C-alpha positions as CSV (number, residue, x, y, z in Angstrom):
1,M,-20.8,-15.7,11.5
2,P,-17.4,-17.6,11.8
3,D,-17.6,-20.2,14.5
4,V,-14.3,-22.1,14.7
5,R,-13.0,-22.2,18.3
6,L,-9.3,-21.8,18.9
7,A,-9.1,-24.7,21.3
8,S,-10.5,-27.1,18.7
9,S,-8.3,-29.2,16.4
10,Q,-9.5,-27.3,13.4
11,G,-8.7,-24.0,15.1
12,K,-5.1,-25.2,15.7
13,W,-4.7,-26.3,12.2
14,I,-6.0,-23.0,10.9
15,L,-3.5,-21.1,13.1
16,L,-0.7,-23.4,11.9
17,T,-1.6,-22.7,8.3
18,T,-1.7,-19.0,8.6
19,V,1.6,-18.9,10.6
20,L,3.3,-21.0,8.0
21,G,2.0,-18.9,5.1
22,S,2.9,-15.5,6.7
23,S,6.3,-16.9,7.8
24,M,7.3,-17.6,4.2
25,A,6.9,-14.0,3.2
26,M,8.3,-12.7,6.5
27,L,11.4,-14.9,6.5
28,D,12.1,-13.8,2.9
29,S,12.0,-10.1,3.9
30,T,14.7,-10.7,6.6
31,V,17.1,-13.4,5.3
32,V,17.8,-12.2,1.7
33,N,19.9,-9.2,2.8
34,V,22.2,-11.5,4.8
35,A,22.8,-13.6,1.7
36,L,23.6,-10.8,-0.7
37,P,27.4,-10.8,-0.5
38,R,27.5,-14.6,-1.2
39,I,25.0,-14.2,-4.0
40,G,27.2,-11.5,-5.6
41,E,30.3,-13.6,-5.3
42,D,28.7,-16.8,-6.6
43,L,27.0,-15.1,-9.6
44,D,29.6,-12.4,-10.2
45,A,26.9,-9.8,-9.8
46,S,27.4,-6.0,-9.6
47,L,26.0,-3.9,-6.8
48,S,23.1,-2.9,-9.0
49,A,22.2,-6.6,-9.5
50,L,22.1,-7.0,-5.7
51,Q,19.9,-4.0,-5.4
52,W,17.5,-5.5,-8.0
53,T,17.6,-8.8,-6.1
54,V,16.0,-7.0,-3.2
55,N,13.9,-4.5,-5.2
56,A,12.4,-6.8,-7.8
57,Y,10.6,-8.6,-5.0
58,M,9.5,-5.4,-3.2
59,L,8.4,-3.8,-6.4
60,T,5.7,-6.4,-7.3
61,L,4.8,-6.9,-3.7
62,A,4.2,-3.2,-3.0
63,G,2.4,-2.6,-6.3
64,L,0.0,-5.6,-6.0
65,I,-0.6,-6.1,-2.3
66,L,-3.8,-4.1,-2.3
67,L,-5.1,-5.9,-5.3
68,G,-4.2,-9.3,-3.6
69,G,-6.5,-8.5,-0.6
70,S,-9.3,-7.7,-3.0
71,L,-8.9,-10.9,-4.9
72,G,-9.3,-12.9,-1.7
73,D,-12.4,-11.0,-0.7
74,R,-14.0,-11.7,-4.2
75,Y,-12.9,-15.2,-5.1
76,G,-12.3,-16.7,-1.7
77,R,-9.7,-16.0,0.9
78,R,-8.5,-19.6,1.2
79,K,-8.3,-20.1,-2.5
80,V,-6.2,-17.0,-3.1
81,F,-4.1,-17.7,-0.1
82,V,-3.3,-21.3,-1.4
83,V,-2.6,-19.9,-4.9
84,G,-0.2,-17.4,-3.3
85,V,1.6,-20.0,-1.3
86,V,2.1,-22.3,-4.4
87,W,3.1,-19.3,-6.6
88,F,5.6,-18.1,-3.9
89,A,7.1,-21.6,-3.5
90,A,7.4,-22.0,-7.3
91,A,9.1,-18.7,-7.6
92,S,11.4,-19.5,-4.7
93,L,12.4,-22.7,-6.4
94,M,13.3,-20.7,-9.5
95,C,15.4,-18.3,-7.3
96,G,17.2,-21.3,-5.7
97,L,18.0,-22.7,-9.2
98,A,18.8,-19.5,-10.9
99,P,22.0,-19.8,-13.1
100,D,22.7,-16.0,-13.2
101,D,21.7,-12.8,-11.7
102,A,19.2,-11.9,-14.5
103,M,17.2,-15.1,-13.8
104,L,17.4,-14.5,-10.1
105,I,16.0,-11.0,-10.5
106,A,13.1,-12.2,-12.7
107,A,12.3,-15.0,-10.2
108,R,12.3,-12.5,-7.3
109,A,9.7,-10.4,-9.2
110,L,7.5,-13.4,-9.6
111,Q,8.0,-14.2,-5.9
112,G,6.7,-10.8,-5.0
113,I,3.4,-11.6,-6.9
114,G,3.0,-14.6,-4.7
115,G,3.7,-12.6,-1.6
116,A,1.0,-10.1,-2.6
117,L,-1.5,-12.9,-2.8
118,L,-0.6,-14.7,0.5
119,T,0.4,-11.8,2.8
120,P,-3.0,-10.2,3.1
121,G,-4.7,-13.6,3.3
122,S,-3.1,-14.8,6.5
123,L,-4.8,-12.4,8.8
124,A,-8.0,-12.4,6.7
125,L,-8.3,-16.2,7.2
126,I,-8.1,-15.8,11.0
127,Q,-10.7,-13.0,10.9
128,A,-13.1,-15.0,8.7
129,S,-12.7,-18.3,10.5
130,F,-12.6,-17.9,14.3
131,H,-15.5,-17.3,16.6
132,P,-15.5,-13.6,17.7
133,D,-14.7,-14.6,21.3
134,D,-11.5,-16.3,20.2
135,R,-10.4,-13.9,17.4
136,A,-8.3,-11.6,19.5
137,R,-6.3,-14.5,21.1
138,A,-5.9,-16.1,17.7
139,V,-4.5,-12.9,16.1
140,G,-2.3,-12.5,19.1
141,L,-0.9,-16.0,18.7
142,W,-0.5,-15.6,15.0
143,S,1.3,-12.2,15.3
144,G,3.5,-13.6,18.1
145,F,4.6,-16.7,16.2
146,G,5.1,-14.5,13.1
147,G,7.3,-12.3,15.2
148,I,9.4,-15.3,16.3
149,G,9.8,-16.2,12.7
150,A,11.0,-12.7,11.8
151,A,13.5,-13.0,14.8
152,V,14.8,-16.4,13.7
153,G,15.0,-15.3,10.0
154,P,18.4,-13.6,9.9
155,F,20.0,-16.3,12.1
156,L,18.5,-19.1,9.9
157,G,19.5,-17.3,6.8
158,G,23.1,-16.8,7.9
159,W,23.3,-20.4,8.9
160,L,22.1,-21.6,5.5
161,V,24.4,-19.2,3.7
162,D,27.5,-20.4,5.6
163,G,26.4,-24.0,5.4
164,P,24.6,-25.5,2.5
165,G,24.7,-22.2,0.6
166,W,22.7,-19.2,-0.3
167,R,20.3,-21.0,-2.6
168,W,18.8,-22.8,0.4
169,V,17.5,-19.4,1.6
170,F,15.0,-19.7,-1.2
171,L,14.6,-23.5,-1.4
172,L,13.5,-23.6,2.3
173,N,10.2,-22.2,1.2
174,V,9.4,-25.3,-0.9
175,P,9.0,-27.7,2.1
176,L,7.1,-25.0,4.0
177,A,4.6,-24.8,1.2
178,L,4.3,-28.6,0.9
179,L,3.2,-28.6,4.5
180,C,1.0,-25.5,4.3
181,V,-1.1,-26.2,1.3
182,P,-2.6,-29.6,2.2
183,V,-3.4,-28.3,5.7
184,A,-5.1,-25.3,4.3
185,L,-7.2,-27.3,1.8
186,R,-8.2,-29.8,4.5
187,H,-8.8,-27.7,7.6
188,V,-9.4,-24.0,6.6
189,P,-13.0,-23.1,5.7
190,E,-13.5,-21.0,2.6
191,S,-14.9,-17.5,3.0
192,A,-15.5,-14.5,0.8
193,D,-17.0,-11.0,1.1
194,G,-20.5,-11.1,-0.4
195,R,-20.3,-7.3,-0.6
196,A,-17.4,-7.3,-3.0
197,H,-18.4,-6.1,-6.4
198,G,-17.3,-4.1,-9.3
199,R,-14.3,-4.5,-11.6
200,F,-10.7,-5.1,-10.4
201,D,-8.5,-2.1,-10.8
202,I,-5.9,-3.9,-12.9
203,L,-4.9,-0.8,-14.8
204,G,-4.3,1.1,-11.5
205,A,-2.1,-1.8,-10.2
206,V,0.0,-1.9,-13.5
207,L,0.4,1.9,-13.6
208,G,1.4,2.0,-9.9
209,A,4.0,-0.7,-10.3
210,L,5.2,0.8,-13.5
211,A,5.7,4.2,-11.9
212,L,7.7,2.6,-9.0
213,G,9.7,0.4,-11.4
214,L,10.7,3.2,-13.7
215,V,11.8,5.5,-10.9
216,T,13.7,2.6,-9.2
217,F,15.4,1.8,-12.5
218,A,16.4,5.4,-12.9
219,L,18.0,5.5,-9.5
220,I,19.8,2.2,-9.8
221,E,20.9,2.6,-13.5
222,A,21.9,6.3,-13.2
223,G,23.2,6.5,-16.8
224,A,19.6,6.6,-18.2
225,A,18.2,8.4,-15.2
226,S,16.6,11.5,-16.8
227,L,14.4,9.7,-19.4
228,L,13.4,6.9,-17.1
229,A,12.6,9.3,-14.2
230,V,10.4,11.4,-16.5
231,A,8.6,8.3,-17.7
232,G,8.1,7.2,-14.1
233,V,6.6,10.5,-13.1
234,A,4.3,10.4,-16.1
235,A,3.2,6.9,-15.1
236,G,2.6,8.2,-11.5
237,V,0.4,11.0,-12.8
238,A,-1.5,8.6,-15.0
239,F,-2.0,6.4,-11.9
240,V,-3.5,9.3,-9.9
241,Y,-5.8,10.2,-12.9
242,V,-7.1,6.6,-13.2
243,E,-7.6,6.2,-9.5
244,K,-9.6,9.4,-9.3
245,R,-12.0,8.4,-12.1
246,R,-12.6,4.8,-11.2
247,Q,-15.7,3.8,-9.3
248,D,-13.9,1.1,-7.3
249,P,-10.2,2.2,-7.3
250,M,-7.4,0.1,-5.8
251,L,-6.3,3.2,-4.0
252,P,-9.3,5.4,-3.0
253,L,-7.8,8.9,-3.1
254,D,-10.5,10.4,-1.0
255,I,-9.1,8.6,2.0
256,F,-6.3,11.2,2.0
257,G,-8.9,13.8,2.8
258,S,-8.0,12.9,6.4
259,R,-5.0,15.2,7.2
260,Q,-4.0,12.8,10.0
261,F,-3.9,9.8,7.7
262,T,-1.9,11.8,5.1
263,A,0.6,13.0,7.7
264,L,1.1,9.5,9.1
265,N,1.8,8.1,5.6
266,V,4.4,10.8,5.0
267,V,6.0,9.9,8.3
268,T,5.8,6.2,7.3
269,L,7.6,7.1,4.0
270,C,10.5,8.8,6.0
271,V,10.8,6.1,8.6
272,Y,10.6,3.0,6.5
273,G,12.7,4.5,3.8
274,A,15.5,5.0,6.3
275,F,14.9,1.4,7.7
276,G,15.0,-0.1,4.2
277,G,18.4,1.5,3.4
278,Y,19.8,0.8,6.8
279,F,19.0,-3.0,6.8
280,F,20.2,-3.4,3.2
281,L,23.5,-1.7,3.8
282,T,24.2,-2.9,7.3
283,A,24.0,-6.6,6.3
284,L,26.7,-5.8,3.7
285,Q,28.8,-3.6,6.0
286,L,29.1,-6.4,8.7
287,Q,30.3,-8.9,6.1
288,V,32.2,-6.9,3.6
289,V,34.0,-4.5,6.0
290,A,33.8,-5.9,9.5
291,G,34.6,-9.5,8.3
292,Y,31.6,-11.2,9.9
293,S,30.3,-14.4,8.5
294,A,26.7,-14.6,7.2
295,L,25.7,-16.3,10.4
296,A,27.3,-13.7,12.6
297,A,25.9,-10.8,10.6
298,G,22.4,-12.2,10.8
299,T,22.7,-12.9,14.5
300,A,24.1,-9.5,15.1
301,L,20.8,-7.8,14.2
302,L,18.7,-10.2,16.3
303,P,18.3,-7.9,19.4
304,T,16.4,-5.4,17.3
305,T,13.7,-7.9,16.4
306,A,13.7,-9.5,19.8
307,L,13.0,-6.1,21.5
308,M,10.1,-5.4,19.2
309,L,8.6,-8.9,19.8
310,L,8.9,-8.5,23.6
311,F,7.8,-4.9,24.1
312,S,5.7,-3.8,21.0
313,A,2.4,-4.6,22.8
314,R,3.4,-2.5,25.9
315,S,4.5,0.3,23.6
316,G,1.0,0.3,22.0
317,A,-0.7,0.4,25.4
318,L,1.5,3.4,26.4
319,A,0.6,5.3,23.2
320,D,-3.1,4.6,24.0
321,R,-2.6,6.5,27.3
322,I,-0.4,9.4,26.2
323,G,-1.3,9.7,22.6
324,P,0.9,9.0,19.5
325,R,2.6,12.4,19.1
326,I,5.4,11.8,21.6
327,P,6.2,8.1,20.5
328,L,6.2,9.1,16.9
329,T,8.5,12.0,17.6
330,V,11.0,10.2,20.0
331,G,11.1,6.9,18.1
332,P,12.6,8.2,14.9
333,L,15.1,10.2,16.9
334,L,16.3,7.1,18.7
335,C,16.6,5.3,15.4
336,A,18.5,8.2,13.9
337,T,20.9,8.0,16.9
338,A,21.3,4.3,16.2
339,M,22.3,4.9,12.6
340,L,24.9,7.4,13.7
341,L,26.3,4.9,16.2
342,M,26.7,2.5,13.2
343,L,29.5,4.7,12.0
344,R,31.6,3.0,14.7
345,V,31.3,-0.3,12.8
346,G,34.4,-0.6,10.6
347,E,37.1,-3.1,9.9
348,H,37.5,-5.6,12.8
349,A,34.5,-4.1,14.7
350,H,33.9,-5.7,18.1
351,Y,30.3,-6.7,18.5
352,L,29.8,-5.8,22.2
353,T,31.4,-2.3,22.0
354,D,30.7,-1.3,18.3
355,V,27.7,-3.1,17.0
356,L,25.5,-4.0,19.9
357,P,24.9,-0.4,21.2
358,A,23.6,0.7,17.8
359,V,21.4,-2.5,17.4
360,L,19.9,-2.0,20.9
361,V,19.2,1.7,20.4
362,Q,17.6,0.8,17.0
363,G,15.4,-1.8,18.7
364,V,14.3,0.6,21.4
365,G,13.5,3.2,18.7
366,M,11.4,0.8,16.7
367,V,9.6,-0.4,19.9
368,V,8.6,3.1,20.6
369,L,7.6,3.9,17.1
370,V,6.0,1.0,15.2
371,A,3.0,0.1,17.3
372,P,1.8,3.6,17.8
373,L,2.2,4.3,14.1
374,T,0.0,1.4,13.2
375,A,-2.6,2.4,15.8
376,S,-2.6,6.0,14.6
377,V,-3.1,4.9,11.0
378,L,-6.2,2.8,11.9
379,A,-7.6,5.6,14.1
380,S,-7.3,8.3,11.5
381,V,-10.1,6.9,9.2
382,D,-13.6,5.6,9.6
383,T,-14.0,2.1,11.1
384,A,-15.2,0.7,7.7
385,R,-12.0,1.8,6.0
386,A,-9.5,0.5,8.6
387,G,-8.5,-2.4,6.4
388,I,-7.7,-0.3,3.3
389,A,-6.0,2.2,5.4
390,S,-3.6,-0.4,6.8
391,G,-3.0,-1.8,3.3
392,I,-2.1,1.6,2.0
393,N,0.2,2.3,4.9
394,N,1.9,-1.2,4.5
395,A,2.3,-0.6,0.7
396,A,3.7,2.9,1.4
397,A,6.3,1.4,3.7
398,R,7.3,-1.2,1.1
399,A,7.6,1.5,-1.6
400,A,9.7,3.7,0.7
401,G,12.1,0.7,1.3
402,L,12.2,0.0,-2.4
403,L,13.2,3.6,-3.3
404,A,15.7,3.8,-0.5
405,V,17.5,0.6,-1.6
406,A,17.6,2.2,-5.1
407,A,18.7,5.7,-4.1
408,L,20.9,5.3,-1.2
409,P,23.9,3.7,-2.9
410,L,23.7,6.4,-5.6
411,L,23.6,9.2,-3.0
412,A,26.5,7.7,-1.1
413,G,28.6,7.3,-4.2
414,M,28.8,3.5,-4.3
415,G,30.2,2.2,-7.6
416,P,29.1,-1.0,-9.3
417,E,31.9,-3.0,-7.5
418,A,31.9,-1.1,-4.2
419,Y,30.9,-4.2,-2.2
420,R,34.0,-6.1,-3.4
421,S,36.2,-3.5,-1.7
422,P,36.1,-3.1,2.1
423,T,37.6,0.4,1.9
424,A,35.3,1.7,-0.8
425,F,32.2,0.3,0.9
426,D,33.1,1.6,4.3
427,T,33.6,5.1,3.0
428,A,30.2,5.0,1.2
429,F,28.5,3.5,4.3
430,D,29.8,6.3,6.4
431,R,28.1,8.7,3.9
432,A,24.9,6.7,3.8
433,M,24.1,6.4,7.6
434,P,23.9,10.2,8.1
435,I,21.5,10.4,5.2
436,C,19.3,7.8,6.8
437,A,19.5,9.6,10.1
438,G,18.6,12.9,8.5
439,V,15.5,11.3,6.8
440,L,14.4,10.0,10.3
441,V,14.8,13.5,11.8
442,V,12.5,14.8,9.1
443,G,10.0,12.2,10.0
444,S,10.2,13.1,13.6
445,V,9.7,16.8,13.0
446,L,6.7,16.0,10.8
447,A,5.2,13.8,13.4
448,F,5.6,16.5,16.1
449,A,4.0,19.1,13.9
450,L,1.2,17.2,12.4
451,V,0.1,14.2,14.4
452,R,-2.7,14.6,16.9
453,R,-4.4,12.4,19.4
454,P,-7.1,10.3,17.8
455,A,-10.8,10.5,18.7
456,P,-12.1,8.0,21.3
457,G,-13.8,4.8,20.1
458,C,-11.7,4.4,17.0
459,V,-10.3,1.1,15.6
460,R,-7.4,-0.4,17.5
461,P,-4.8,-2.8,16.1
462,E,-5.3,-6.5,16.6
463,C,-1.7,-7.4,15.9
464,R,-0.2,-6.0,19.1
465,R,3.0,-8.1,19.1
466,H,5.1,-8.2,16.0
467,G,8.8,-8.4,15.0
468,N,8.9,-7.3,11.3
469,V,11.5,-4.7,10.9
470,T,10.8,-3.8,7.3
471,T,7.1,-3.0,7.2
472,P,4.3,-2.2,9.7
473,P,1.9,-5.1,10.3
474,L,-1.2,-5.5,8.1
475,E,-4.6,-5.0,9.8
476,T,-8.2,-5.5,8.9
477,D,-11.3,-3.7,10.0
478,G,-12.2,-6.7,12.3
479,H,-15.3,-7.6,10.4
480,A,-14.0,-10.0,7.8
């Protein structure tokens, strides 16, 4: 049984290590969007290259995150976490030194692999290290500090882009890793799951990532869409076939035998698809069209994260009392309203009258929605499968954001050079926001029709306070 106490010096070092590691990945998910216009200008990149700058990272991360958690269980959570931190930092260094957009995109794909190794490991290390009496408080502190990191991310990213330059958005990860790794090796005990057995589902991971990659490529590079889309669907069919036949699949398909779990993941696809497209395009809209600096654009979105950090725990408690159906119906509708309010943001937009109302409504909608969604996912399966259920839900959210960033510019009619023209980008943005709002309305209707109150005594989230706007928090079954 884990026996490290939170008040001990070792406990504080463990908490610092996990916060540093998770902050690297969380910062990356929030700051890169703010840097995109300057990246495009410096590297003379097309809009599709900027899409791939975001999606190359999300592709490998979404495709491998379930495998990353399994590797930690088998070979040691600290070992895999440290490998992930080093890998992530090395790939970040490559991003910061990239001479052109092709090298940047390749480095971002490598960075996603590192993220898939370190992201599941942060919470798993806490679960496996701390005494049960201190575990809940340790998780609370970890998720709270992680939320602060997510809130600071856009501000920090904007300051770096306007100051030393966009490359420092990536280079910042290197000193964080240099601090994190020695602390982890010295103070974090190694742990593994003695029950882990069987072969790793490498083929399933490759087929899943290949299916996502081909469909994404078809959406971004529309000229070859038909052939690539067919190949992506074929890879997806092969993925399902392999997962159904494997004894220890990466994605156990029988978990979708729970109608509640399936419905919640469909809602997740709608919600986080809309969020992915919204945050990608809004960071560009504020800079390209409204004329904001990178710092101003990053700071403009801060209230959304701050509201989640302050009130997500209360929202989860409310959903425990009244059930998840109302929050999962109302939350997406509020977010859809926020995206329609973003239509007010055009040339010379005023922050207080044009931007802030949309950002605040978006924050309230996410407060209402995110915590109940996570709780409902955990409650929809057996206790022993809560960890894999959370991993699947997190991967589904990342895949939805990936596909949205690929598809939304195509649906909105954005050309390769659209982000260089304020008029062209504003026109396309005005087409994109109603699409995002419509997807959220679909998610709301599905939640109202399909989501039911969970049975008593089910697993509850341990990460009750969080500020990540791009994915739901990862959870475990509490028995690591």
